[in-house]
N, C-alpha and C positions, 0 to 999 in steps of 0.2 A: 507324389508332390498330390495328390490325395491328401496325406493326411498334412498338409502346411498348406488347407486352405479352410477356411472353419465355412459353415454351414447353413446358412436359416431357412429357417419354415416361416413362413405367414400363416395366417389364419383362414387361408383358404386353400393352405397346402400347396399355394406356388413357390418352387427351393429359387435361391441364389447360389455360388458360388465365390464366394471372395478370396482375394489373399489374407492371410491370414497375419492382424493387426493384433496387441498386446490388449485385447475390449476381453470383457468378459461380458456373459449376456447375461443378462435381465431382464427378465417376465414381471410384466403389467400387462392387467389385465386380458389374455392368450393376444398378447401380441412382443414379439421379438424386438424387446431395444438391445440399444447399446450401451455400454458408460469405461471409460477412461478405468485401464486397471492404476493405485497408484505404482507406480516407481522406488523399489524403498532402493536407495545407491546405498548404506549402510555408514554410513559418514555421520561423521557428528557434526550440527548444523554452523552455519558458516561466522564468525566471526567478526567484529567491526573491529579498527582500530582505531580507537579513541586519539584526536589532536590533540596537539602540546604535552603528552606526560605520553609515558612509554608503554599504553596496556592496553590490551586488547577482551572488551563484555562477550556474549552469546550475541546471536539476536535475538534472542530471545529477550532477553537485557535490554535491550536497545528498543523494543514497541513497546517496551513499558513506559521509556524516559518519551518516549513519542506521546502516550498516551496522557504524558502526568503534561507535557508541555501543551499537547489540547486542552488538556482538560482546564489547563492553569491559564490560556486562553480563554475561556468560554467565562471565565468568572470575569476578566479584564473585562469583555463585552456589556457580562452584566456587571456592573458596576460603573461602568461608562455609561450604560444607557438605560439602563432598569429605569431608576428614580427611586428603588425601592433603599441603598444603602443608604443618602444624602438623605434620605426623608425621616430613619431610624435614626439619625444621630453619625454614624458609621464613619463619615463620609462629608466631604464639604461639600455647598456648589460647587464652589472653586476648583477644588479635587475631582473634582468628574466632567467635570469643561474639558481641567487638562488631561482626563485619565482618556477625556471620547477625541483628545486629538495624539494623543499618544496609540490609540487605534488603528484608527484612523493612518501614520505611517506607517505601522506595522503587517496593516493590511497593503499598502504600497511596497513599500519592502521585501510585500514576501511573491504580491505580484512578478517582483522583479526574477528576484530566485531562484523562483517558480521557470520562468520562461530560460533562466540561463542554466537549472536544472534538464528542461524538457532538449532544450538541444544535449545537453551533457550528453542524456539519454539518449542522444540520438544518435549518435558517434560512436558509439557504445552497441551500436543496434541492443538496445531496450527499450521501451516501452516510448515514448514522450510524452502520450497524454496520458496515462498516468502516475511516470516519473515532475509532468509540468503537476499531479493534483496531491501528491503529497510534496513537493515544496512551496507549493500554497499556505497547505496546512501547516508544515513540520520545519518552514524557513531554511535556513541555513545544514539542519541535520540534516533533508531528505536530498542535498547536492553532494555535501561532504563523502553521503552512503555514494549516491552513482558514482563522481569521482572517485572510490575507492573501487570499485569495479573495473574489470578484465573490459578489452574489445572483447563482442562474441557474447558480452551476459554472461558472464560467471558468479 
């Protein structure tokens, strides 16, 4: 049973024996700290099936899509509220006022979708706080991602 235990020694020389866990020792300035060892399952990254078309994309591609959506939303907020775009003549002040209403509608819709996403995540044993944040930022993309996951956090 001694092989199944992890021995730790503090700088003062005291020893403790704890059950073996998937941790690896890392030394920082004379004290022993534990850090979780990443588990490699050997599985390919999960994929997400796109709605309306019968095609799956990798999680990395989906992440790039989410980043693109976030950048587009930031550009929309900048165009609506900075005043720079209308000042240099790219958009008119009427368009700027319309964009402000669009941004407020998107924020309200994403808040509702964020609450729905958090509820769906809680039903699937996922973290509702993280998924609320994703729903707030990405809207229906985050909701669809949560709805694709099976109960138990696949």
